[in-house]
Short mmCIF file of the C-alpha atoms (twelve columns), coordinates in Angstrom:
data_MODEL
# 
_entry.id   MODEL 
# 
loop_
_atom_site.group_PDB 
_atom_site.id 
_atom_site.type_symbol 
_atom_site.label_atom_id 
_atom_site.label_alt_id 
_atom_site.label_comp_id 
_atom_site.label_asym_id 
_atom_site.label_seq_id 
_atom_site.Cartn_x 
_atom_site.Cartn_y 
_atom_site.Cartn_z 
_atom_site.pdbx_PDB_model_num 
ATOM 1  C CA . UNK A 1  188.256 -4.037 103.299 1 
ATOM 2  C CA . UNK A 2  187.895 -0.331 104.163 1 
ATOM 3  C CA . UNK A 3  184.120 -0.715 104.362 1 
ATOM 4  C CA . UNK A 4  184.497 -3.543 106.842 1 
ATOM 5  C CA . UNK A 5  186.636 -1.325 109.071 1 
ATOM 6  C CA . UNK A 6  184.153 1.525  108.828 1 
ATOM 7  C CA . UNK A 7  181.249 -0.739 109.661 1 
ATOM 8  C CA . UNK A 8  183.049 -2.084 112.730 1 
ATOM 9  C CA . UNK A 9  183.244 1.310  114.340 1 
ATOM 10 C CA . UNK A 10 179.741 2.519  115.187 1 
ATOM 11 C CA . UNK A 11 180.592 6.222  115.059 1 
ATOM 12 C CA . UNK A 12 182.268 5.862  111.679 1 
ATOM 13 C CA . UNK A 13 179.328 3.789  110.464 1 
ATOM 14 C CA . UNK A 14 176.871 6.540  111.478 1 
ATOM 15 C CA . UNK A 15 179.028 9.151  109.743 1 
ATOM 16 C CA . UNK A 16 179.163 6.988  106.626 1 
ATOM 17 C CA . UNK A 17 175.381 6.477  106.642 1 
ATOM 18 C CA . UNK A 18 174.829 10.180 107.176 1 
ATOM 19 C CA . UNK A 19 177.019 11.000 104.178 1 
ATOM 20 C CA . UNK A 20 175.168 8.448  102.084 1 
ATOM 21 C CA . UNK A 21 171.792 9.978  103.043 1 
ATOM 22 C CA . UNK A 22 173.133 13.433 102.223 1 
ATOM 23 C CA . UNK A 23 174.297 12.268 98.797  1 
ATOM 24 C CA . UNK A 24 170.943 10.592 98.076  1 
ATOM 25 C CA . UNK A 25 169.094 13.722 99.203  1 
ATOM 26 C CA . UNK A 26 171.270 15.895 96.975  1 
ATOM 27 C CA . UNK A 27 170.595 13.658 93.985  1 
ATOM 28 C CA . UNK A 28 166.869 13.697 94.678  1 
ATOM 29 C CA . UNK A 29 166.882 17.492 95.021  1 
ATOM 30 C CA . UNK A 30 168.827 17.847 91.771  1 
ATOM 31 C CA . UNK A 31 166.368 15.612 89.901  1 
ATOM 32 C CA . UNK A 32 163.410 17.565 91.312  1 
ATOM 33 C CA . UNK A 33 165.039 20.862 90.331  1 
ATOM 34 C CA . UNK A 34 165.658 19.608 86.790  1 
ATOM 35 C CA . UNK A 35 162.053 18.371 86.536  1 
ATOM 36 C CA . UNK A 36 160.749 21.772 87.633  1 
ATOM 37 C CA . UNK A 37 162.990 23.619 85.167  1 
ATOM 38 C CA . UNK A 38 161.783 21.420 82.309  1 
ATOM 39 C CA . UNK A 39 158.154 21.944 83.352  1 
ATOM 40 C CA . UNK A 40 158.642 25.726 83.596  1 
ATOM 41 C CA . UNK A 41 160.258 25.819 80.154  1 
ATOM 42 C CA . UNK A 42 157.382 23.798 78.712  1 
ATOM 43 C CA . UNK A 43 154.803 26.060 80.341  1 
ATOM 44 C CA . UNK A 44 156.659 29.152 79.135  1 
ATOM 45 C CA . UNK A 45 156.728 27.857 75.564  1 
ATOM 46 C CA . UNK A 46 153.022 27.059 75.665  1 
ATOM 47 C CA . UNK A 47 152.195 30.506 77.033  1 
ATOM 48 C CA . UNK A 48 154.422 32.107 74.403  1 
ATOM 49 C CA . UNK A 49 152.681 30.205 71.631  1 
ATOM 50 C CA . UNK A 50 149.282 31.237 72.986  1 
ATOM 51 C CA . UNK A 51 150.300 34.906 73.165  1 
ATOM 52 C CA . UNK A 52 151.712 34.712 69.637  1 
ATOM 53 C CA . UNK A 53 148.519 33.174 68.301  1 
ATOM 54 C CA . UNK A 54 146.395 35.889 69.914  1 
ATOM 55 C CA . UNK A 55 148.621 38.615 68.474  1 
ATOM 56 C CA . UNK A 56 148.418 36.986 65.051  1 
ATOM 57 C CA . UNK A 57 144.631 36.796 65.236  1 
ATOM 58 C CA . UNK A 58 144.460 40.441 66.263  1 
ATOM 59 C CA . UNK A 59 146.729 41.526 63.399  1 
ATOM 60 C CA . UNK A 60 144.640 39.513 60.966  1 
ATOM 61 C CA . UNK A 61 141.451 41.122 62.249  1 
ATOM 62 C CA . UNK A 62 143.007 44.578 61.913  1 
ATOM 63 C CA . UNK A 63 144.127 43.869 58.333  1 
ATOM 64 C CA . UNK A 64 140.658 42.626 57.458  1 
ATOM 65 C CA . UNK A 65 139.083 45.695 59.062  1 
ATOM 66 C CA . UNK A 66 141.394 48.013 57.083  1 
ATOM 67 C CA . UNK A 67 140.406 46.310 53.852  1 
ATOM 68 C CA . UNK A 68 136.720 46.524 54.749  1 
ATOM 69 C CA . UNK A 69 137.031 50.223 55.654  1 
ATOM 70 C CA . UNK A 70 138.751 50.853 52.324  1 
ATOM 71 C CA . UNK A 71 135.886 49.050 50.596  1 
ATOM 72 C CA . UNK A 72 133.370 51.318 52.343  1 
ATOM 73 C CA . UNK A 73 131.813 48.735 54.651  1 
ATOM 74 C CA . UNK A 74 129.994 50.235 57.650  1 
ATOM 75 C CA . UNK A 75 131.616 50.113 61.113  1 
ATOM 76 C CA . UNK A 76 128.937 47.893 62.667  1 
ATOM 77 C CA . UNK A 77 129.419 45.210 60.010  1 
ATOM 78 C CA . UNK A 78 133.207 45.417 60.366  1 
ATOM 79 C CA . UNK A 79 132.930 45.002 64.154  1 
ATOM 80 C CA . UNK A 80 130.724 41.939 63.748  1 
ATOM 81 C CA . UNK A 81 132.983 40.401 61.105  1 
ATOM 82 C CA . UNK A 82 136.304 41.000 62.888  1 
ATOM 83 C CA . UNK A 83 135.379 40.952 66.559  1 
ATOM 84 C CA . UNK A 84 137.019 44.352 66.998  1 
ATOM 85 C CA . UNK A 85 135.323 47.124 68.937  1 
ATOM 86 C CA . UNK A 86 134.462 50.482 67.354  1 
ATOM 87 C CA . UNK A 87 137.192 52.059 69.525  1 
ATOM 88 C CA . UNK A 88 139.766 49.672 68.087  1 
ATOM 89 C CA . UNK A 89 138.735 50.635 64.558  1 
ATOM 90 C CA . UNK A 90 139.330 54.341 65.088  1 
# 
């Protein structure tokens, strides 16, 4: 009943349609924002995992190098085996 009255009056109809468009736009913007947040969180997790893996590999290489140094292995061989530079070993 109320909708019929609104639709009869052209000005009220335009206002109603404008409000409806605004609401739809707001919902679309909210969904897009949520999608972007989820994507950013996913990307952040993936980057964090990658950084963690690299740090772990580096720590493992350093531990191996320490053991090799203690065993008297030469620096050149340690560098080749661990991928560390001579500067990193000192």
